[in-house]
N, C-alpha and C positions, 0 to 999 in steps of 0.2 A: 767173543775172542778178541786179544789185542797181542799185539807183533808175533801173533800165531803160535803162542802159548792160551790155554786155556785155562779158565780161573777155577778150583776145585775148591768144594768146601770145607774141605780138610786145612787148609792154612790158617784159616782166626783160632780152631782149637790146639793148633802144633803150637803158635806161638803161647797162646795162652796157659797149656800146658810147662810151657818153659817158664814162665816167668813164676806161675807158681813151686816149681820147682828150685829155679832160683832164690827165690823169697825163702822156701823151707832154709835152704845149705844156707841162707846168711840168717836167719835163725839162731840155726842149730850153731852156729860160729860165735853169735852172741849171747847164748845161752853157756858155750863152752867156756867164754873168754872173761863170763861174767861169775861163775863158780868154779875158778881158782883164785875170788876175792870175796872176802867176808861179808857176807847180806848185811850186817848188823856193823855198826863203827865202833873199833873198839876202844877201850876206855883210853882215854889222853889224856893231859893235864895243858888244859888250854893259858895258864901265863908260861908254861915252858914253849907253848905255841907260838905265842903272839913274840915271843924273845926270837922263834926261830924262822919267822916270816919275814923279820927283818934280818937277820944274820945270813940265812940263804937266800937272800936275795929276791923272793916273791915280790914283797913290796915295788920292787922296781917298774913292775909292770902292772902290777891289780893294785899298790898304793896302801898306806900303812893297814887304814881299815878296811883294805881287801872289798873295795869301793866301785875300782874299776876303772877305764878309760877307756875311749871307745879307740886312739890311736895303737893303746898300748896292752891291752890284756880286759877281759870280761871279769863284772862285779862276783866275786866270791861270795861273799855273805852282806847281810844275817840270811839266812837258812840256805846253806850252800845242797849242793845236789846233792845225792844218796852216795852214802863214802862208798860204795862198791865202785860208782861212776867216776867219781874224783879219782880214785886208787885207781882206777884204771886210766883216765885222760892223764896224770900227771905222767903214769909210768909210759904208758904210750900216747901222744899226743897227735892229734890229728893236724892241726894247728901251725903255727909261727915259736909255738912253744919248745923250747929242746927237751926230751928226755930227760925223767931223772928216776934213772934205775935205785931200784935197792942198797948199792953200793955208795950212794950218792947220796938218795935220802933213805933212810932206814923205814922199817914199816914205825918203828916206833916215834920216829918225828914225824913221820905223814899222821899220825894217830893223832900226837899234839899239837899237829899244825890244824887239822881237821878241827879238833875239838876249842880249838882258837877259833874257828868262823862259826863255830856253832853257837858262841860262846855272845857274838857281837848281836847287839840290841839291835829290833825293830825300829826303824826310823818312826819321827814322831808322824802321826795322824796329820794331813793338812789343814782338816778343820782347830790341830791344836795349836795351829805357826797365827798370830794376830796379823799379819802384814799379809797374810794370805785370803783370811777373811772379807 
C-alpha cells in the first residue's frame, strides 16, 4: 500500500482494454479513409505526368526525377507507395507539404503524376557501376 491507496489487479487490464479500443478506432479510421480512394491506381499518362510534376511545382521539393532531398521532400520514385496512400497524403499531408485538394490537383492530374512516378526506372545495381567495384 502506497500513499494510503491499495493497488488493484484490475488496473493493468483496464489500461490494456483502453489501448485495444483505441487501436480498433484507429484501424477503423484508416480503413474508412482508404475506402474513399481507389485501391488500384487509375490509368494515367506518364508523359503528361512528367510535365505536370514540373508545372505544378512538385519538383521544387522532390527533384525533377522525384529523387527527393532530405531538407525539402522525400523520394517519390521509382516504385512509389501504393496509389491509395499517395492520394491520401497529397490530399491530407501529415508533414510540411501543403494539401492539394481536388480543386487544385484534379484526380486525373494526380493519376498522371502517379503514372510518371511509376515510369521512373530503377537505379542501376551497385555491381554495374565500375567505380564502385
